[in-house]
C-alpha positions as CSV (number, residue, x, y, z in Angstrom):
1,M,-18.8,-38.8,-32.5
2,R,-20.6,-37.8,-29.3
3,H,-18.5,-38.9,-26.4
4,R,-19.7,-37.1,-23.3
5,N,-22.5,-34.3,-23.5
6,K,-21.1,-31.5,-21.4
7,N,-24.7,-30.3,-20.7
8,K,-27.1,-32.2,-18.8
9,I,-30.4,-32.9,-20.8
10,F,-32.5,-33.9,-17.9
11,K,-35.1,-35.4,-20.5
12,R,-36.4,-32.1,-21.5
13,Q,-36.6,-29.9,-24.5
14,A,-34.2,-27.0,-24.8
15,A,-36.8,-24.2,-23.6
16,P,-37.9,-26.0,-20.4
17,R,-34.5,-27.0,-19.4
18,K,-33.4,-23.5,-19.8
19,A,-36.3,-22.3,-17.8
20,L,-35.5,-25.0,-15.1
21,M,-31.7,-23.6,-14.7
22,E,-32.9,-20.1,-14.5
23,N,-35.3,-20.6,-11.8
24,L,-33.0,-22.8,-10.0
25,A,-30.4,-20.0,-10.4
26,V,-32.6,-17.2,-9.2
27,S,-33.6,-19.2,-6.2
28,L,-29.9,-19.9,-5.3
29,V,-29.1,-16.3,-5.6
30,L,-32.0,-14.9,-3.7
31,Y,-32.2,-17.6,-0.7
32,E,-28.3,-18.7,-1.0
33,K,-29.1,-22.4,-0.3
34,I,-31.5,-24.8,-2.0
35,V,-32.1,-28.4,-2.0
36,T,-32.6,-30.0,-5.2
37,T,-31.3,-33.4,-7.0
38,E,-27.7,-34.1,-7.4
39,P,-27.5,-33.9,-11.1
40,K,-29.7,-30.5,-11.1
41,A,-27.1,-29.1,-8.5
42,K,-24.1,-30.2,-10.5
43,A,-25.4,-28.5,-13.6
44,L,-26.3,-25.4,-11.5
45,R,-23.0,-24.9,-10.3
46,P,-21.0,-23.5,-13.3
47,L,-23.8,-21.3,-14.4
48,V,-24.1,-19.5,-10.9
49,E,-20.5,-19.2,-10.7
50,R,-20.1,-17.7,-14.1
51,L,-23.0,-15.1,-13.3
52,I,-21.1,-14.1,-9.9
53,T,-17.8,-13.6,-11.7
54,R,-19.5,-11.5,-14.2
55,G,-21.2,-9.5,-11.5
56,K,-17.6,-8.7,-9.9
57,V,-17.2,-6.0,-12.8
58,K,-19.7,-3.3,-12.7
59,S,-20.5,-2.1,-15.9
60,I,-23.9,-1.6,-18.0
61,Y,-22.9,-4.4,-20.3
62,N,-22.4,-7.2,-17.5
63,K,-25.8,-5.9,-15.9
64,Q,-27.6,-6.5,-19.4
65,L,-25.8,-10.1,-19.5
66,L,-27.1,-10.9,-16.1
67,T,-30.5,-9.8,-17.0
68,R,-30.7,-11.9,-20.2
69,V,-29.9,-14.9,-18.1
70,L,-31.8,-14.2,-14.8
71,P,-35.7,-13.2,-15.2
72,D,-35.7,-11.8,-11.7
73,K,-34.4,-7.9,-11.3
74,K,-34.0,-8.7,-7.5
75,A,-31.6,-11.5,-8.3
76,V,-29.5,-9.3,-10.6
77,Q,-29.3,-6.5,-8.0
78,K,-28.4,-8.9,-5.3
79,I,-25.5,-10.2,-7.4
80,L,-24.2,-6.7,-8.4
81,D,-24.7,-5.3,-4.7
82,V,-24.2,-8.1,-2.3
83,L,-22.5,-11.1,-3.8
84,A,-20.0,-9.6,-6.2
85,P,-18.4,-7.6,-3.4
86,K,-18.4,-10.3,-0.9
87,Y,-16.5,-12.5,-3.3
88,K,-14.2,-9.7,-4.6
89,D,-10.9,-11.3,-3.3
90,R,-12.2,-14.8,-4.1
91,K,-11.1,-16.3,-7.5
92,G,-13.5,-19.0,-7.8
93,G,-15.4,-21.7,-6.2
94,Y,-18.4,-19.8,-4.7
95,C,-20.8,-22.7,-4.6
96,R,-20.6,-25.9,-2.3
97,I,-22.5,-29.0,-3.1
98,I,-23.3,-31.2,0.0
99,K,-25.0,-34.5,-0.7
100,I,-27.8,-35.4,1.5
101,S,-30.2,-38.4,1.9
102,Q,-32.2,-39.8,-0.9
103,R,-35.7,-38.6,-1.7
104,L,-38.5,-41.0,0.0
105,G,-40.7,-41.1,-2.9
106,D,-38.5,-42.0,-5.9
107,G,-35.0,-42.6,-4.1
108,A,-33.6,-39.7,-6.3
109,K,-30.0,-38.6,-4.9
110,M,-30.5,-35.3,-3.2
111,A,-28.1,-32.5,-2.6
112,Q,-28.0,-29.0,-1.0
113,I,-26.3,-26.3,-3.2
114,E,-25.2,-23.2,-1.2
115,L,-23.0,-20.1,-1.7
116,V,-19.8,-20.2,0.4
């Protein structure tokens, strides 16, 4: 039985969906605030929070894991050098999703996801 699929599909094959999430994660890490559709923001939040939590413990293995997920070296360095020390005392909840108005073209629900 397939009750509720935990992962969002976004009507894409696996490889384009993975690339979409990687690129959204890189943008969020680098710019700390992006505007996207609400389902994409909800799917992105757990990924970015896991990456920041992983970056809190500085080790070669964690850096390798971050490099596997994020294709951009600047984003990996920012997680390790800036974001992880910033959220050192915080247990979780590094991202905030704020719902904004609908997109004019197709009426899609838009949201702003930002790092707290």
